[in-house]
N, C-alpha and C positions, 0 to 999 in steps of 0.2 A: 352659243353655249361656251365655246373655248376662245381664249384670247389668241391674238396673233402670235405671241411668244410660245404658248403651248403648242400651237400648230407647227411652228417652225422647229421646235425641239422634237416633236413627233416625226415630222417628215425628214429632218436632217439631224438626228441625234449625235451629240458629241460623245466621244469616248466609249462607243458601243462595241462590244465584242470581248472575246477572251484575251487574256494576257499570258504570254509565255513566261514561265518562271516567276510568278508573283511571290511576294514575301508572305502574303496571306490571301485567302479567299473566304468570303462569308456568304451565307445563304439566309435569306429571311422570307417571310410570307405574310399574306394578309388574308385572314379567314373570312372577311366580309365578302370577298370576291374571288378568292383563289389565286390571286396574283403571286408570283414568285420572282425574287430578284437575287442575283449573285453580284457581288462586288469583289474586284481584284485590286490589291494595293501593292505598289512598290514604294518603299520608304527609303529616303535618303537622309543625309545629315548635313546641315548647313549652319554655320556659326554655332556649333555645339548643340543644335536642336534637331530632333527628328521631324521630318516634314514629308508630305505626300508628294513624291517624285512623279508618280504615274498612278492613274486610277482608271479602271474600265468597268463596265457593267453589262450584264445580260438580264433583261427583264421579260418575263412572260406575263403580258397584261395589256391593258387598254392604252389608248393614246395618252391619257393623263399619267399612267404609270411609267410609260416610256419617257415622256417629257420631264417628269419630276426626277427620274433617274439621271437623265442627261444633264439637267441643270445642276443637280446635286454634285455631279462629278466636276463640273466647271467651277462651282463654288468652293470645292475642297482642294482642287489642284493647287499645289504650291504652298498650301497652308501648313503650319505646324500641326502635329497631332492634336494638341490642346485646342487650337483654333478651330480645326475641323470638327472636333468633338462637340463644340458649342453650336454647330449648325442645327437648327430645329425646323420642324415641318412648317411653321408659320413663315419663316424666312424663305423657304423653298417656294411656297405658294406665292408669296409676294414677288419673288424674282421672276415668276411667270405671269405676273399681272393678275394673279388670283386664279382660283379654281372654283368650279361649281361646288356648292356645299356637299353634294352627293359624291364628289370625287376627292374630298380632302384626305381620305384614307390613303390615297396614292402618295401624298407628300410624307405621310407617316411611314409608309413602306420604305421610301428612299432614305429618309433620316435614320430609320432603324438599320438599314443595310450599311450605311456609313458608320454608324456607331458600333455595330457588331464587328465590322472589319477592324476598326481601331482597337476594340476590346480584344479580339483574337490576336492581333499583332502584339499588343502590350503583354498579354498573357504569355505568348510564345517567347518573347524576348525578356521576360522577367521584370518588366517595368511596372512602376506604381500604377494602380488602377483606382481611380476615384470612386467614391461610394455612388455618385451619380451615374457613372459609366457601368458599374456593377448592376445597378437597378435597370438601366436601359438594356443590358445584356439579358437579364431575366425576362424582361418584357419581350424581347426579340425571340428568345427561345420558346416562350409560351405561345406567342402568336404563330411561330413556324409549326409547332406541333398541332395547333388547332387548324392551321391551313392544310397540313398533310391529312388530317382526319376528314376535313371537308372535301378535299379532292378525292380521297378514297371513297367516301360516301357517294359522291356523284360520278364515280367511275372514270375520273380524269387521270391521265398519266402523271407519274411523279416527275416533277421538273427539277 
């Protein structure tokens, strides 16, 4: 069912855990399954451009959710904010050698988490936010609210 890459990232996730003094923290959710993800970012400046200096995650979810979170942090590390902003769920799935169709929402969760963290950072710093990133932010906010509702309905703790 899962590729070797998915299992490796699940068993030995990269960049998992909280970050001390992040520049920004974001939280996203997936109402399909109740998974919740937090992303922590440290942003640096290199050659006049802002880039992801450090990134960590905490994900409450299945093997696919943890694996996609892990690989997303690897893909984003060291990239400029604009480069990281362009990472999409399809690329995340491909990096893992594919996901079962029923688990594709996990790559959406991790992409949403990354995009939301970038949005929150740019907003906090007063940087330009593209219309595409604004749209992704609205989606992330809407899915988080639906996830919270789903978790409450099923008596699950707030993550």
